[in-house]
N, C-alpha and C positions, 0 to 999 in steps of 0.2 A: 840819027845823036842817037845812044843808046841812054832809055830807063835810068832814072836812079832808085835804089837799090831800098826800100824800106829798109824804118830798122826795124833793132829788136823786140820790140815795145811795141808797136803795132807789128806785127808779124804775131803776136802772143795773143794781144786784144781778137787779133780777125781765126785764129783759132781756136779760142774757145768760143767765138758765137757763132763757129761753122755746129762744133759741138756739142752746145745747147738747142740748136737748134736741131742738129739730126736725134739731141737725147730722147725716149719717151717721157710722153706728160705722167705729172708725178699723179699717183694713187692715192691720198688722198682726200677730205673732202674739198667742196671745193672752194672760194675764195666764200669770207663771210662764215662760214659752217664751224661748227665748233665743232673744238678736236679733238683727242683721244684724253681720255684723262688720264695725269700721270699723278706721280709720287701721290693720291687718296685725295686732289680733289677734285672739286666738282667742276663742271664745263662752263665757260658764260654763259649760259640759257639759263644757271642755275640747275639744282643741286635732286639729281629724278628718285622719284620715292623710292624708299626701299621697302619689303614685302615686312610685313609684321612681323609673320608665322617665321619669319629668316634670323630675328631680336634673341636671342638666350633671356633677356631682360623681361621680354615680354612676356614670352611662357612659360616662364617661372612667378610674373603674375598670374595668368591666366590659369596655370595647375591652383597655386594656393588658391582665389577666384572659387573653380566648380568645388575643386576637397572644400573650402566650409561652406558651398552651397547642398549640398550631401549630405556633408557634418550634422548642418543642422535638420537635413530632411529624416535623416534616421534617428538623430538622438529625438526628436518632433514624436517618430510613432515610436520607440523606446520607452520614451513616459505616457504616454497618452496611455500604448498598451497595460505600464508598469501601476498606474497609479488605478485603473479605472477596475483594468480588466482583472488585479490581484487583491489579495487581499491583503497580506503586508504590504499594499505600496500603500490603500486607503487610507488604514491604517495611519504609517506615517506621516501622509501628506494631512489628513488633516486634522492628526496631533500637533503639529508645521504650525496648522492657521492657529491652531486651539493657544494655542501658545504663545504666542502672538500676540493675539485678543488680549487673554489675558497679562500681558505680559507689556500693555498698551494701550490701558484704561487711561490712562493722565496724557495723552495722545491723539482723544477722541475729533478734539474738535480741527485739527491738522490738520487729519488725514482724511477730516465731511472736506475741510476744504479747498486739498489738493486733487480729491473726487473731482469732485462739482468742475475742477475749473472744465475738465471732458463733458466735451458739449457738440455739438453740431455748429451754433455758427466762432466759436476758440477754430473749430478746423476750419473751415470754410478761411476763417483771419491766414489760419497758418500758412493754406499753401499760398495763397494771396501771397505774405509774406516771402513763399519759397522761389515762385515764379517773377516776381520782381527781384527779387536777389541776383535772381539767372538772365531776367532779362539787360541788368546793368552794368554785370560780364558779357553779354553782347554773344551769350552760348546761350541759346532758349532751349533744347537737347535736351537738358543739363532739367531741366524742369519736367519736360514731359520725361524723363528719365525717372526721376525725385518722381515726381506726383503718379506716377505709373507704379512702384513699388508703393508704397502710400494706400490708394484704390483696391492692388493684386488682392495684396498684403489683410486689407480689414478683409474685402469681400471673402478669401480661402478664409478666416476664424470664424465669421460669422453661418457662413454652410458647415465648416467641419461640428461647431459646437449644432445648430438647430437641426441638420437633418443625418449627421451622416456617424459619429461618436453617442454613446450615449455610458454608462455608468450602473452596475446590474447591481443590486441589495443583496450583497453577499455574507450579512450577518453581523456584518460585524462595524457596522458606523451606522449613524441612523439612514435613510429609505432618501437621503437629499438626492435632488437631479442632478445632472451634466451638467458643467463651468466652464470643463474646458475646451476653453482658449477663452486664456480673458480679455471681452474688447476694446476696456480703458485698458489698455498692458501694451496691448497693438498698437493704438490711436498713436499714446505719447512714445510708445518705440518709433514707428515707420514717420512720425512728423523730426524726430531727434536725424533720422538719421536720414530723412530728407532735407534737410540747411546744413549735415557735413556732407553732401555729394556736392552741390548746388555753391558752399562756403568757397572765397575763395582763401588764397594759400596763406596769405596771413591769419585768419579768422579759424579755419579748418585744424587745425589741434584743440584749439581752446573751445571747438566749440563741438570736438567727441565730451571732452569734459561734462560740458552745460546738460550734452545731450546722458549722458552716461547721470549724474547725477539726477535728473528731473525724473526717466527711467526708472530709475532702480528708490526713489519718492514713489513713482508714481503704486509698481508693484509693490514697494510693502503698502501706504497708502490699504490699499483693499482686501487686502487678509486683515488688517489689523479693523481694516469694517467686519470684515465675511463673509464679505461676495467672494471673493477665491481663495484660491486654495495656491500653494506655492506650484504647484506643475500646472495648472493654470498658468500660471505666471509666468513659468520660464517658457513654455511652449507655441506663446505669444512673443515673448520676444526670437525665437526662434524660427518659425514663420515666418517674422519681420523683414530677419535676417537676410536670408534666404530669397527674397526680394527680394533687399536688394545687393546684396552683394550679387546674384543676376542680372542687374539692369545699373547698374551704376557703369561710371568710363573706369578702362584704366590707363591713369595720365602719368606722365612723365614729365616731372618740373621739381623744381628744389622744394624744398622741407621745409617751414621753422616749427622751433621742438621738436624734433627725430625722439635727442633723450625724454623726453616728458613722455613722447607717446608709450615705448620701450615702460614707460613706468604705467602705466595701467593695466599691460598685459602682466606683470608682476605682482602686484597689486591684487589680481581676480584668480591669478591663482595662488594664493596667498589668503586669500578666501574659501575659496573647495576646502584650502584644508583648514581651517577654521574650524568650515562649515563639516564637516566629517567631524570632527572628532569635539564640537556641543550637538549632532545629535548623535552618537553614536558617548554621548558622555549622561543623554537625561535619558538615552533610552536603555539604557542600563534597569537590566535585572527590567524589561518591560515583557509582559506574561498580553497573551491575544486577551484570555479570558476580560480582561479590564476592561478591553473594549465592548460593552454589551450593547445592543441595542438599545434607548427608551431611556438615556439618561442622560439628556441633553445633546453632547454628541460622541458622548460613549467614555468617555475619559474625567468622567469628574473625580470619580477618589484618584484613580493615578494620581492626577494632577496636586491633592489639597495636600497629598500623604507629604509630598516635597514639592513644597510651591517653586525651590530656586529652578525645576526643570522649568517652568514655564518663558524665565527670565535666558537661561538658555535656548531652550528651544524657540527663541521669535529670536531671540542671536543666530542661531542655527538658522530659522529659516530666511532671515535678510544677509544672511551669508549668502546661502543658491542663489536666491534671486539675483541681487548684484555681481554678484559675479558673470552670470550667463549675461545678464546683461552688457559690463563691461567688455568682457572680451566680444563678443559683437559689432560694439562700436572699433573698436581696435581693429578687430579683420578687415571694416567699409576705408576707416581711414588708410590704413595703410594697401590701397589701393591708387590710389595716388602720389606720387614722392620716388624721389631716386634708386 
C-alpha cells in the first residue's frame, strides 16, 4: 500500500522546524536580561548613571562656581591691600565710615539693636535651625556643607584680623589698629548663606532676599557704630561668599521666582553705580592735607565746611556694602536651578 503524501502546509511547517533547529543561537542577551537601549530609552532595570563631567549644564555651573570663588579671593586681597597699605585707601575707607556715622546719628539705637543680635547663643540657635531644616528635607549632608562654610569663614576672618593683616600708620589718619575683616558681618553673611543652601525649593529665593536685607543692615550698623570701615564689611562678605560657593552643592531642580532672582543682580549693579557717583561727588575737591592726624578722625574740617558731604558719603558706604552682599547672595542662590 502506497503512503499518503503530506499536505503542503505540513511540509512547510516541517521545513521551518528543521531550519530553526540548524540555525545558530541568537547573539543577544539571555532571556530575562535587559536588551540594548533604543530611541534613547532606558533599559527596564533603570536608567544608567550619567557622568556629571559630560553634562554641559553642570560644567557651566561648575565653571561659574570656581570663577566666583576666585573672584572673591582676588577682591579680598585687592581691597585689603588698598585699604590697609596705601594712603589714599586709608583715607577713603575712614572718611566713608565717618560720613556714615555723622549722617546716621539719629538711628544710633537701631544700629545698637542690630549689632547686639550677633552673639554666641544666636549663632548656636541659627546653627540648630539650619540642621533641623536639612533634617526635615532628609538631606543631612546639606547641614554639614552649610555649617562647614559658617565655621570655616568665621575662623578665616579671625585668623586674618588677629594674626596676618596689619594697618600701618601712614600719617593720614589716626593710628587706629586693624579691624579688617568684620567678625559681625561674617557671622551675619554666613548664617544667611547657610539658610539659602538648606532652604527648600519654594523658600530659596525668599531666603536670598531676607539674607540680603539682614546682611546689609548688619554691615551698615557696624559702620554707624564706628566699629568697622566699609572695607572691613566688604572683605568679610567676600570671605563668607568664597566659603559658601566652594561648599554649596550644585543642584538641578525647578526654581520659583527666577525672574525675581535676576532682579537682585540688576539692583546690586545699580547700587554700584550709585556708590561710584556718590563717592566721586562727595570727594570732589578733597585734599590729602585735610587728613591731618590728631583731629578726631582727621576729617573734621573737610566735613564741617559742607555738611552735605557726610550724607552723600553715608549713601555711598551703604550702597557699596549692599551691592557686595547682594551679588554674593545671588551667586550662591544660582547654584540651584535649571
